[in-house]
ZAZATI-879054 format. One record per residue (C-alpha): residue number from 1; residue in one letter; x, y, z. Coordinates in nm, 2 decimals. Each point is the difference from the previous one (the first is absolute). Layout:
# residues N
(rec NUM; "A"; (X; Y; Z)) ...
This chain:
# residues 400
(rec 1; "X"; (2.10; 2.43; 0.28)) (rec 2; "X"; (0.12; -0.24; -0.27)) (rec 3; "X"; (0.29; -0.12; 0.21)) (rec 4; "X"; (-0.23; -0.07; 0.30)) (rec 5; "X"; (-0.24; -0.20; -0.21)) (rec 6; "X"; (0.28; -0.20; -0.17)) (rec 7; "X"; (0.15; -0.08; 0.34)) (rec 8; "X"; (-0.33; -0.12; 0.13)) (rec 9; "X"; (-0.05; -0.21; -0.31)) (rec 10; "X"; (0.35; -0.16; 0.04)) (rec 11; "X"; (-0.06; -0.08; 0.37)) (rec 12; "X"; (-0.34; -0.14; -0.08)) (rec 13; "X"; (0.14; -0.23; -0.27)) (rec 14; "X"; (0.28; -0.12; 0.23)) (rec 15; "X"; (-0.25; -0.07; 0.28)) (rec 16; "X"; (-0.23; -0.18; -0.25)) (rec 17; "X"; (0.25; -0.24; -0.13)) (rec 18; "X"; (0.15; -0.06; 0.34)) (rec 19; "X"; (-0.34; -0.08; 0.14)) (rec 20; "X"; (-0.08; -0.22; -0.30)) (rec 21; "X"; (0.30; -0.22; 0.07)) (rec 22; "X"; (-0.13; -0.10; 0.34)) (rec 23; "X"; (-0.37; -0.01; -0.06)) (rec 24; "X"; (-0.22; -0.23; -0.21)) (rec 25; "X"; (-0.09; 0.21; -0.29)) (rec 26; "X"; (-0.36; 0.01; -0.15)) (rec 27; "X"; (-0.07; -0.17; -0.33)) (rec 28; "X"; (0.10; 0.17; -0.32)) (rec 29; "X"; (-0.22; 0.31; -0.06)) (rec 30; "X"; (-0.13; 0.02; 0.35)) (rec 31; "X"; (0.25; 0.26; 0.12)) (rec 32; "X"; (0.36; 0.01; 0.11)) (rec 33; "X"; (-0.11; -0.08; 0.36)) (rec 34; "X"; (-0.29; 0.04; 0.23)) (rec 35; "X"; (0.03; 0.15; 0.35)) (rec 36; "X"; (-0.24; -0.05; 0.29)) (rec 37; "X"; (0.03; 0.18; 0.33)) (rec 38; "X"; (0.07; -0.21; 0.32)) (rec 39; "X"; (-0.35; 0.10; 0.13)) (rec 40; "X"; (-0.16; -0.04; -0.35)) (rec 41; "X"; (-0.10; 0.37; 0.00)) (rec 42; "X"; (0.17; 0.08; -0.33)) (rec 43; "X"; (0.11; -0.17; -0.32)) (rec 44; "X"; (0.21; 0.11; -0.29)) (rec 45; "X"; (0.06; -0.17; -0.34)) (rec 46; "X"; (0.29; 0.14; -0.20)) (rec 47; "X"; (0.02; -0.06; -0.37)) (rec 48; "X"; (0.17; 0.14; -0.31)) (rec 49; "X"; (-0.04; -0.02; -0.37)) (rec 50; "X"; (0.16; 0.12; -0.32)) (rec 51; "X"; (-0.09; 0.03; -0.37)) (rec 52; "X"; (0.27; -0.01; -0.26)) (rec 53; "X"; (-0.12; 0.14; -0.33)) (rec 54; "X"; (0.13; 0.04; -0.36)) (rec 55; "X"; (-0.18; 0.21; -0.26)) (rec 56; "X"; (0.05; 0.05; -0.37)) (rec 57; "X"; (-0.20; 0.28; -0.17)) (rec 58; "X"; (-0.04; 0.05; -0.37)) (rec 59; "X"; (-0.16; 0.32; -0.13)) (rec 60; "X"; (-0.12; 0.09; -0.34)) (rec 61; "X"; (0.24; 0.18; -0.23)) (rec 62; "X"; (-0.06; 0.27; -0.26)) (rec 63; "X"; (-0.04; -0.26; -0.28)) (rec 64; "X"; (-0.26; -0.19; 0.21)) (rec 65; "X"; (0.24; -0.28; 0.10)) (rec 66; "X"; (0.13; -0.08; 0.34)) (rec 67; "X"; (0.33; 0.15; 0.11)) (rec 68; "X"; (0.27; -0.18; 0.20)) (rec 69; "X"; (-0.13; -0.08; 0.35)) (rec 70; "X"; (0.08; 0.19; 0.32)) (rec 71; "X"; (0.10; -0.25; 0.26)) (rec 72; "X"; (-0.01; 0.02; 0.38)) (rec 73; "X"; (0.10; -0.23; 0.28)) (rec 74; "X"; (-0.12; 0.10; 0.35)) (rec 75; "X"; (-0.10; -0.10; 0.35)) (rec 76; "X"; (-0.37; 0.09; -0.05)) (rec 77; "X"; (-0.09; -0.05; 0.37)) (rec 78; "X"; (0.19; -0.10; 0.31)) (rec 79; "X"; (-0.21; -0.01; 0.32)) (rec 80; "X"; (0.02; -0.07; 0.37)) (rec 81; "X"; (-0.33; -0.08; 0.18)) (rec 82; "X"; (-0.09; -0.03; 0.36)) (rec 83; "X"; (-0.35; -0.10; 0.13)) (rec 84; "X"; (-0.17; -0.15; 0.30)) (rec 85; "X"; (-0.20; 0.11; 0.30)) (rec 86; "X"; (0.08; 0.22; 0.31)) (rec 87; "X"; (-0.15; -0.07; 0.34)) (rec 88; "X"; (-0.31; -0.18; -0.15)) (rec 89; "X"; (-0.07; -0.19; -0.32)) (rec 90; "X"; (-0.27; 0.27; -0.06)) (rec 91; "X"; (0.27; 0.26; -0.04)) (rec 92; "X"; (0.21; -0.08; -0.31)) (rec 93; "X"; (0.27; 0.20; -0.17)) (rec 94; "X"; (0.19; 0.00; -0.33)) (rec 95; "X"; (0.32; 0.17; -0.09)) (rec 96; "X"; (0.15; -0.02; -0.36)) (rec 97; "X"; (0.32; 0.17; -0.11)) (rec 98; "X"; (0.10; 0.05; -0.36)) (rec 99; "X"; (0.37; -0.02; -0.07)) (rec 100; "X"; (0.05; 0.01; -0.38)) (rec 101; "X"; (0.05; 0.33; -0.18)) (rec 102; "X"; (-0.35; -0.04; -0.16)) (rec 103; "X"; (-0.15; -0.06; 0.34)) (rec 104; "X"; (0.15; 0.32; 0.16)) (rec 105; "X"; (0.00; 0.24; -0.29)) (rec 106; "X"; (-0.23; 0.30; -0.01)) (rec 107; "X"; (0.14; 0.22; 0.27)) (rec 108; "X"; (-0.11; 0.37; 0.01)) (rec 109; "X"; (0.03; 0.30; 0.23)) (rec 110; "X"; (-0.31; -0.14; 0.18)) (rec 111; "X"; (0.20; -0.32; 0.08)) (rec 112; "X"; (0.30; 0.21; 0.08)) (rec 113; "X"; (0.16; -0.12; -0.32)) (rec 114; "X"; (0.08; -0.33; 0.17)) (rec 115; "X"; (-0.06; -0.36; -0.12)) (rec 116; "X"; (-0.35; -0.13; 0.06)) (rec 117; "X"; (0.09; -0.33; 0.18)) (rec 118; "X"; (-0.34; -0.06; 0.17)) (rec 119; "X"; (-0.27; -0.16; -0.20)) (rec 120; "X"; (-0.23; -0.12; 0.28)) (rec 121; "X"; (-0.01; 0.09; 0.37)) (rec 122; "X"; (-0.35; -0.08; 0.12)) (rec 123; "X"; (-0.18; -0.13; 0.31)) (rec 124; "X"; (-0.32; -0.20; -0.04)) (rec 125; "X"; (-0.24; -0.02; 0.30)) (rec 126; "X"; (-0.29; -0.24; 0.00)) (rec 127; "X"; (-0.19; 0.19; 0.26)) (rec 128; "X"; (-0.35; -0.15; -0.03)) (rec 129; "X"; (-0.13; -0.31; -0.17)) (rec 130; "X"; (0.06; 0.05; -0.38)) (rec 131; "X"; (0.12; 0.36; 0.03)) (rec 132; "X"; (0.37; 0.08; -0.05)) (rec 133; "X"; (0.16; 0.34; 0.03)) (rec 134; "X"; (0.33; 0.07; -0.18)) (rec 135; "X"; (0.24; 0.29; 0.08)) (rec 136; "X"; (0.32; 0.08; -0.18)) (rec 137; "X"; (0.14; -0.01; -0.35)) (rec 138; "X"; (-0.11; -0.27; -0.24)) (rec 139; "X"; (-0.19; -0.06; -0.33)) (rec 140; "X"; (-0.33; 0.17; -0.02)) (rec 141; "X"; (-0.30; -0.23; -0.08)) (rec 142; "X"; (0.03; 0.08; -0.37)) (rec 143; "X"; (-0.01; -0.21; -0.32)) (rec 144; "X"; (0.06; -0.37; 0.03)) (rec 145; "X"; (0.31; -0.01; -0.21)) (rec 146; "X"; (0.18; 0.25; 0.23)) (rec 147; "X"; (-0.10; -0.17; 0.32)) (rec 148; "X"; (0.13; -0.34; -0.13)) (rec 149; "X"; (0.36; -0.02; 0.13)) (rec 150; "X"; (0.27; 0.05; -0.27)) (rec 151; "X"; (0.12; -0.34; 0.11)) (rec 152; "X"; (-0.33; -0.17; -0.08)) (rec 153; "X"; (-0.06; 0.13; -0.36)) (rec 154; "X"; (-0.10; -0.21; -0.29)) (rec 155; "X"; (0.23; 0.17; -0.24)) (rec 156; "X"; (0.33; 0.18; 0.04)) (rec 157; "X"; (-0.15; 0.32; 0.11)) (rec 158; "X"; (-0.33; 0.19; 0.02)) (rec 159; "X"; (-0.19; 0.15; -0.29)) (rec 160; "X"; (-0.01; 0.35; -0.15)) (rec 161; "X"; (-0.34; 0.05; 0.16)) (rec 162; "X"; (0.16; -0.04; 0.34)) (rec 163; "X"; (0.30; 0.23; -0.08)) (rec 164; "X"; (-0.23; 0.28; -0.13)) (rec 165; "X"; (-0.29; -0.01; 0.25)) (rec 166; "X"; (0.09; -0.18; 0.33)) (rec 167; "X"; (-0.02; 0.18; 0.33)) (rec 168; "X"; (0.30; -0.18; 0.16)) (rec 169; "X"; (0.10; 0.05; 0.37)) (rec 170; "X"; (-0.07; 0.28; 0.24)) (rec 171; "X"; (0.00; 0.07; 0.37)) (rec 172; "X"; (-0.32; 0.01; 0.20)) (rec 173; "X"; (-0.28; -0.22; 0.14)) (rec 174; "X"; (-0.20; -0.29; -0.15)) (rec 175; "X"; (-0.31; -0.17; 0.13)) (rec 176; "X"; (-0.08; -0.35; -0.13)) (rec 177; "X"; (-0.30; -0.22; 0.06)) (rec 178; "X"; (-0.15; -0.31; -0.15)) (rec 179; "X"; (-0.32; -0.20; 0.04)) (rec 180; "X"; (-0.18; -0.30; -0.16)) (rec 181; "X"; (-0.34; -0.01; -0.16)) (rec 182; "X"; (-0.15; -0.35; 0.01)) (rec 183; "X"; (0.24; -0.28; -0.01)) (rec 184; "X"; (0.29; 0.12; -0.22)) (rec 185; "X"; (-0.06; 0.35; -0.14)) (rec 186; "X"; (0.28; 0.21; 0.15)) (rec 187; "X"; (0.00; 0.38; -0.01)) (rec 188; "X"; (0.30; 0.21; 0.11)) (rec 189; "X"; (0.00; 0.38; 0.06)) (rec 190; "X"; (0.32; 0.20; 0.01)) (rec 191; "X"; (0.03; 0.38; 0.06)) (rec 192; "X"; (0.30; 0.22; 0.04)) (rec 193; "X"; (0.09; 0.35; 0.11)) (rec 194; "X"; (0.35; 0.10; -0.10)) (rec 195; "X"; (0.23; 0.29; -0.05)) (rec 196; "X"; (-0.02; 0.00; -0.38)) (rec 197; "X"; (0.37; 0.06; -0.07)) (rec 198; "X"; (0.13; -0.35; -0.05)) (rec 199; "X"; (0.25; -0.20; 0.21)) (rec 200; "X"; (0.29; 0.12; 0.21)) (rec 201; "X"; (-0.09; 0.37; 0.01)) (rec 202; "X"; (0.19; 0.15; 0.30)) (rec 203; "X"; (-0.15; 0.35; 0.03)) (rec 204; "X"; (-0.31; 0.19; -0.09)) (rec 205; "X"; (-0.34; -0.09; -0.14)) (rec 206; "X"; (-0.04; 0.18; -0.33)) (rec 207; "X"; (-0.36; 0.04; -0.11)) (rec 208; "X"; (-0.27; -0.21; 0.17)) (rec 209; "X"; (-0.04; -0.36; 0.08)) (rec 210; "X"; (-0.09; -0.32; -0.18)) (rec 211; "X"; (-0.31; -0.22; 0.05)) (rec 212; "X"; (-0.03; -0.35; -0.13)) (rec 213; "X"; (-0.28; -0.26; 0.01)) (rec 214; "X"; (-0.01; -0.35; -0.14)) (rec 215; "X"; (-0.28; -0.26; 0.01)) (rec 216; "X"; (0.08; -0.36; -0.09)) (rec 217; "X"; (-0.25; -0.28; -0.08)) (rec 218; "X"; (0.09; -0.37; 0.01)) (rec 219; "X"; (-0.32; -0.19; -0.09)) (rec 220; "X"; (0.16; -0.34; 0.02)) (rec 221; "X"; (0.19; 0.05; 0.32)) (rec 222; "X"; (0.37; 0.04; 0.07)) (rec 223; "X"; (0.28; -0.10; -0.23)) (rec 224; "X"; (0.26; -0.25; 0.11)) (rec 225; "X"; (0.30; 0.17; 0.17)) (rec 226; "X"; (-0.13; 0.35; -0.08)) (rec 227; "X"; (0.02; -0.08; -0.37)) (rec 228; "X"; (-0.22; 0.30; -0.09)) (rec 229; "X"; (0.32; 0.21; 0.07)) (rec 230; "X"; (0.25; -0.23; -0.17)) (rec 231; "X"; (0.07; -0.05; -0.37)) (rec 232; "X"; (-0.06; -0.34; -0.16)) (rec 233; "X"; (-0.21; -0.28; 0.14)) (rec 234; "X"; (0.28; -0.18; 0.18)) (rec 235; "X"; (-0.25; -0.17; 0.24)) (rec 236; "X"; (-0.21; -0.13; -0.29)) (rec 237; "X"; (-0.33; 0.10; 0.15)) (rec 238; "X"; (-0.23; -0.31; 0.01)) (rec 239; "X"; (-0.31; 0.22; -0.04)) (rec 240; "X"; (-0.04; 0.33; -0.20)) (rec 241; "X"; (0.10; 0.30; 0.21)) (rec 242; "X"; (-0.07; 0.37; -0.08)) (rec 243; "X"; (0.08; 0.33; 0.15)) (rec 244; "X"; (-0.12; 0.33; -0.15)) (rec 245; "X"; (0.03; 0.35; 0.15)) (rec 246; "X"; (-0.09; 0.36; -0.03)) (rec 247; "X"; (0.25; 0.26; 0.10)) (rec 248; "X"; (-0.01; 0.38; 0.04)) (rec 249; "X"; (0.28; 0.24; 0.10)) (rec 250; "X"; (0.00; 0.38; 0.03)) (rec 251; "X"; (0.31; 0.20; 0.07)) (rec 252; "X"; (-0.11; 0.35; 0.11)) (rec 253; "X"; (0.22; 0.29; -0.11)) (rec 254; "X"; (0.25; -0.24; -0.14)) (rec 255; "X"; (0.34; 0.14; -0.12)) (rec 256; "X"; (0.13; -0.29; -0.20)) (rec 257; "X"; (-0.07; -0.09; -0.36)) (rec 258; "X"; (-0.12; -0.36; 0.09)) (rec 259; "X"; (-0.18; 0.07; 0.33)) (rec 260; "X"; (0.26; -0.11; 0.27)) (rec 261; "X"; (0.25; -0.10; -0.27)) (rec 262; "X"; (0.17; 0.18; -0.29)) (rec 263; "X"; (0.17; 0.34; 0.00)) (rec 264; "X"; (-0.09; 0.30; 0.21)) (rec 265; "X"; (-0.20; 0.27; -0.17)) (rec 266; "X"; (0.17; 0.33; 0.09)) (rec 267; "X"; (-0.10; 0.35; -0.10)) (rec 268; "X"; (0.09; 0.36; 0.08)) (rec 269; "X"; (-0.15; -0.01; 0.35)) (rec 270; "X"; (0.11; -0.35; 0.11)) (rec 271; "X"; (-0.21; -0.29; -0.12)) (rec 272; "X"; (-0.30; -0.05; -0.23)) (rec 273; "X"; (-0.28; -0.19; 0.18)) (rec 274; "X"; (-0.30; -0.19; -0.15)) (rec 275; "X"; (-0.23; -0.28; 0.11)) (rec 276; "X"; (0.10; -0.33; -0.17)) (rec 277; "X"; (-0.25; -0.29; -0.01)) (rec 278; "X"; (0.08; -0.36; -0.09)) (rec 279; "X"; (-0.25; -0.28; -0.06)) (rec 280; "X"; (0.08; -0.37; -0.04)) (rec 281; "X"; (-0.21; -0.31; -0.09)) (rec 282; "X"; (0.20; -0.31; 0.03)) (rec 283; "X"; (-0.01; -0.37; 0.09)) (rec 284; "X"; (0.15; -0.35; -0.01)) (rec 285; "X"; (-0.13; -0.34; -0.10)) (rec 286; "X"; (0.17; -0.33; 0.05)) (rec 287; "X"; (-0.09; -0.36; -0.06)) (rec 288; "X"; (0.22; -0.32; -0.05)) (rec 289; "X"; (0.32; 0.18; -0.12)) (rec 290; "X"; (-0.18; 0.26; -0.20)) (rec 291; "X"; (0.00; 0.37; 0.11)) (rec 292; "X"; (-0.14; 0.32; -0.14)) (rec 293; "X"; (0.05; 0.35; 0.14)) (rec 294; "X"; (-0.15; 0.32; -0.12)) (rec 295; "X"; (0.04; 0.37; 0.09)) (rec 296; "X"; (-0.17; 0.31; -0.13)) (rec 297; "X"; (0.13; 0.34; 0.12)) (rec 298; "X"; (-0.13; 0.35; -0.05)) (rec 299; "X"; (0.16; 0.32; 0.13)) (rec 300; "X"; (-0.14; 0.35; 0.00)) (rec 301; "X"; (0.10; 0.34; 0.14)) (rec 302; "X"; (-0.19; 0.32; 0.07)) (rec 303; "X"; (0.25; 0.20; -0.22)) (rec 304; "X"; (0.28; -0.22; -0.14)) (rec 305; "X"; (0.21; 0.29; -0.14)) (rec 306; "X"; (0.23; 0.14; 0.26)) (rec 307; "X"; (0.00; 0.38; 0.00)) (rec 308; "X"; (0.17; 0.30; 0.16)) (rec 309; "X"; (-0.18; 0.26; 0.21)) (rec 310; "X"; (-0.07; 0.21; -0.32)) (rec 311; "X"; (-0.16; -0.30; -0.18)) (rec 312; "X"; (0.29; -0.08; -0.23)) (rec 313; "X"; (0.08; -0.36; -0.04)) (rec 314; "X"; (0.32; -0.15; 0.16)) (rec 315; "X"; (0.03; -0.29; -0.23)) (rec 316; "X"; (-0.08; -0.26; 0.26)) (rec 317; "X"; (-0.32; -0.21; -0.05)) (rec 318; "X"; (-0.18; -0.27; 0.20)) (rec 319; "X"; (0.00; -0.34; -0.17)) (rec 320; "X"; (-0.38; -0.04; -0.05)) (rec 321; "X"; (-0.16; -0.26; -0.22)) (rec 322; "X"; (-0.08; -0.37; 0.02)) (rec 323; "X"; (0.15; -0.34; -0.05)) (rec 324; "X"; (-0.09; -0.36; -0.02)) (rec 325; "X"; (0.21; -0.31; 0.08)) (rec 326; "X"; (-0.10; -0.36; -0.07)) (rec 327; "X"; (0.23; -0.28; 0.11)) (rec 328; "X"; (-0.04; -0.38; -0.01)) (rec 329; "X"; (0.21; -0.31; 0.04)) (rec 330; "X"; (0.00; -0.37; 0.03)) (rec 331; "X"; (0.22; -0.20; 0.24)) (rec 332; "X"; (0.10; -0.35; -0.13)) (rec 333; "X"; (0.06; -0.29; 0.23)) (rec 334; "X"; (0.37; 0.04; -0.03)) (rec 335; "X"; (-0.03; 0.35; 0.15)) (rec 336; "X"; (0.07; 0.17; -0.33)) (rec 337; "X"; (-0.24; 0.28; -0.08)) (rec 338; "X"; (-0.09; 0.18; -0.32)) (rec 339; "X"; (-0.16; 0.34; 0.04)) (rec 340; "X"; (-0.13; 0.29; -0.21)) (rec 341; "X"; (-0.07; 0.36; 0.06)) (rec 342; "X"; (-0.19; 0.27; -0.19)) (rec 343; "X"; (0.04; 0.36; 0.12)) (rec 344; "X"; (-0.14; 0.32; -0.15)) (rec 345; "X"; (0.06; 0.36; 0.13)) (rec 346; "X"; (-0.20; 0.30; -0.11)) (rec 347; "X"; (0.12; 0.32; 0.16)) (rec 348; "X"; (-0.19; 0.32; -0.07)) (rec 349; "X"; (0.12; 0.23; -0.28)) (rec 350; "X"; (0.09; 0.26; 0.26)) (rec 351; "X"; (0.29; -0.22; 0.11)) (rec 352; "X"; (0.16; 0.00; -0.34)) (rec 353; "X"; (0.05; -0.38; 0.01)) (rec 354; "X"; (-0.12; -0.23; -0.28)) (rec 355; "X"; (-0.21; -0.31; 0.07)) (rec 356; "X"; (0.20; -0.32; 0.06)) (rec 357; "X"; (-0.07; -0.37; -0.03)) (rec 358; "X"; (0.23; -0.27; 0.12)) (rec 359; "X"; (-0.02; -0.38; -0.06)) (rec 360; "X"; (0.21; -0.22; 0.23)) (rec 361; "X"; (0.07; -0.38; -0.02)) (rec 362; "X"; (0.15; -0.15; 0.32)) (rec 363; "X"; (0.16; -0.33; 0.09)) (rec 364; "X"; (0.07; -0.09; 0.37)) (rec 365; "X"; (0.16; -0.30; 0.17)) (rec 366; "X"; (-0.10; -0.03; 0.37)) (rec 367; "X"; (0.27; -0.20; 0.18)) (rec 368; "X"; (-0.12; 0.07; 0.35)) (rec 369; "X"; (-0.32; 0.20; -0.07)) (rec 370; "X"; (0.06; 0.37; 0.00)) (rec 371; "X"; (0.30; -0.05; 0.23)) (rec 372; "X"; (0.23; -0.13; -0.27)) (rec 373; "X"; (-0.10; 0.06; -0.36)) (rec 374; "X"; (0.13; 0.10; -0.34)) (rec 375; "X"; (-0.22; 0.23; -0.21)) (rec 376; "X"; (0.04; 0.14; -0.35)) (rec 377; "X"; (-0.23; 0.20; -0.23)) (rec 378; "X"; (-0.01; 0.17; -0.33)) (rec 379; "X"; (-0.21; 0.32; -0.05)) (rec 380; "X"; (-0.10; 0.20; -0.31)) (rec 381; "X"; (-0.09; 0.36; 0.06)) (rec 382; "X"; (-0.21; 0.19; -0.26)) (rec 383; "X"; (-0.02; 0.38; 0.03)) (rec 384; "X"; (-0.25; 0.19; -0.21)) (rec 385; "X"; (0.19; 0.24; -0.22)) (rec 386; "X"; (0.31; -0.09; 0.18)) (rec 387; "X"; (0.29; -0.24; 0.01)) (rec 388; "X"; (-0.08; -0.37; 0.07)) (rec 389; "X"; (0.23; -0.22; 0.20)) (rec 390; "X"; (0.09; -0.36; 0.10)) (rec 391; "X"; (0.12; -0.10; 0.34)) (rec 392; "X"; (0.14; -0.33; 0.13)) (rec 393; "X"; (0.06; -0.07; 0.37)) (rec 394; "X"; (0.14; -0.29; 0.20)) (rec 395; "X"; (-0.01; 0.00; 0.38)) (rec 396; "X"; (0.11; -0.23; 0.29)) (rec 397; "X"; (-0.20; 0.03; 0.33)) (rec 398; "X"; (0.15; -0.14; 0.32)) (rec 399; "X"; (-0.17; 0.04; 0.34)) (rec 400; "X"; (0.13; -0.12; 0.34)) 
């Protein structure tokens, strides 16, 4: 399996660079090259990107001071992306592959213990007016920070609220629709029906299914270049733009500690199942280089303590609780941005995890927007009755 994939990748790269030598390439950041069928019944844009990251972590020692840092250099993300339309512009598709170790980790017996290369493989059909039907594996219509591409983030990476509560990717159907009230007030509805096990599951459907609904309100109309789902106000909105949304997700008979993420909850008869419900209230505001994003998340479960058939506890527990993330930034005329983030996490006592608060100060230089940028940030993590910590990160982002 690995050999076949690596052989395919090698052949693809050879073909890509051979083609690029004889073809006018797109502008930087617009893909490696764009293909159009002779009869114009299909298109394909092929792109790639990488994130090179260095991290230094200081933790609190027994005497209250910071101990020597732990350092890490890694390829945080390495991606190949293909998108376009097939047969008709109303039938679009997207394929995204993850190639770094962080991208493909997390294999289990339900992914046949193989690397999880596929991030997105989805078809989007605009079948009637403002209605669009999606089928395949992609991000669920969850919290705004998760749906923003990792290549379009305002800071080095997403917040603790996202890592604790997001609903990530899954396989299934999504129905999307939008309409306008009056002149500018845009409303978007998104609903999803999915398997509830996360991405790249190859066999079985443990437990039930997952149902997601998101309702978005844009009272001042659309953002420039889909800026409501992109960090920083790179387009310098000439008029104030706002998007706020309500989001509810229920995973029926879920068997993982974080809905469709986390570890499997096993017991003496197989798997422990419980309904897990997640609520989000989030939004984005932008105006003239200033941006503000917020997220509130709340997760509950019918019975968060995993149990055996005789009622004894297994030790696994659903991560229930709530979190708040507030993030803001200002982009100067030289495309340098200063940003700040405040994040607080309060998991319920049953989880055995103490409340956490994190403060992050970020600095970014956008050379070619999000396509070529250098980002750095410094975070202080305070844990109630626990060990505090300091983290410094520096990252280079390159998109072709």
